[in-house]
C-alpha positions in Angstrom: 131.7 43.0 30.9 131.1 45.2 34.0 127.6 46.0 35.7 127.3 48.8 38.3 124.9 50.4 40.0 125.6 54.2 40.9 123.5 56.1 43.5 124.1 59.8 43.1 123.1 62.3 45.7 123.1 66.2 46.0 121.4 68.6 43.5 120.7 66.0 40.9 117.2 66.2 40.0 115.8 68.7 38.0 119.1 69.7 36.3 119.3 67.5 33.1 121.2 64.9 35.1 119.3 62.0 33.7 119.7 63.1 30.0 123.3 64.2 30.6 124.1 61.0 32.0 122.3 59.1 28.9 124.4 61.1 26.6 127.5 60.0 28.2 126.4 56.6 28.4 125.6 56.4 24.8 128.8 57.8 23.8 130.7 55.2 25.8 128.6 52.4 24.1 127.1 51.5 27.7 123.7 49.8 28.2 121.5 50.8 31.3 119.3 53.3 32.5 119.3 56.6 34.7 116.4 57.3 36.9 114.9 59.7 39.7 114.6 58.0 43.2 111.9 59.1 45.7 114.8 60.2 48.1 116.2 62.9 45.7 119.1 60.7 44.4 119.7 59.6 40.6 120.2 55.8 40.2 122.6 55.0 37.2 122.8 51.5 35.9 125.8 51.2 33.7 126.5 47.8 31.8 129.3 47.3 29.2 133.2 47.5 28.8 135.0 47.8 32.0 137.1 51.0 31.0 133.7 52.7 29.9 131.9 52.1 33.0 134.7 53.5 35.0 135.0 56.6 32.8 131.3 57.1 33.4 131.8 56.7 37.0 134.1 59.3 37.1 132.1 61.6 35.1 129.2 60.8 37.8 131.5 62.4 40.3 130.5 66.0 38.7 127.7 65.7 36.1 126.3 68.4 34.0 127.3 71.9 35.2 123.8 72.6 36.7 124.5 69.6 38.9 126.3 69.6 42.6 127.2 65.8 43.4 127.4 65.6 47.4 127.9 61.8 47.3 128.5 59.1 44.9 127.8 55.3 46.1 128.8 52.5 43.7 127.4 49.0 44.0 127.9 45.9 42.0 125.0 44.8 39.8 123.8 42.1 37.6 123.5 42.3 34.0 120.1 42.9 32.5 120.0 41.5 29.2 116.7 42.9 28.1 118.1 46.3 27.9 119.3 47.2 24.3 120.5 50.7 25.1 120.6 53.3 27.5 117.2 54.6 28.9 115.8 57.3 31.1 113.3 56.1 33.4 
């Protein structure tokens, strides 16, 4: 099991990025969340199977069609056992 926090920069707010990330994460059976940050980035916490987390990370390089991803930072994270599914915050 892997836990990774992704910070996604560019045109990622107001373009259905969080909802699209949730849909992708649910399809990959991941737990976690996606939320807007005050600096214009989106934070995505992904918890689950190593391959599924890696696949979500690859998807985050591009995001939904309306998005323009300019940067993707990846940081190892700790599991958050209270998360039962994948939330938009």
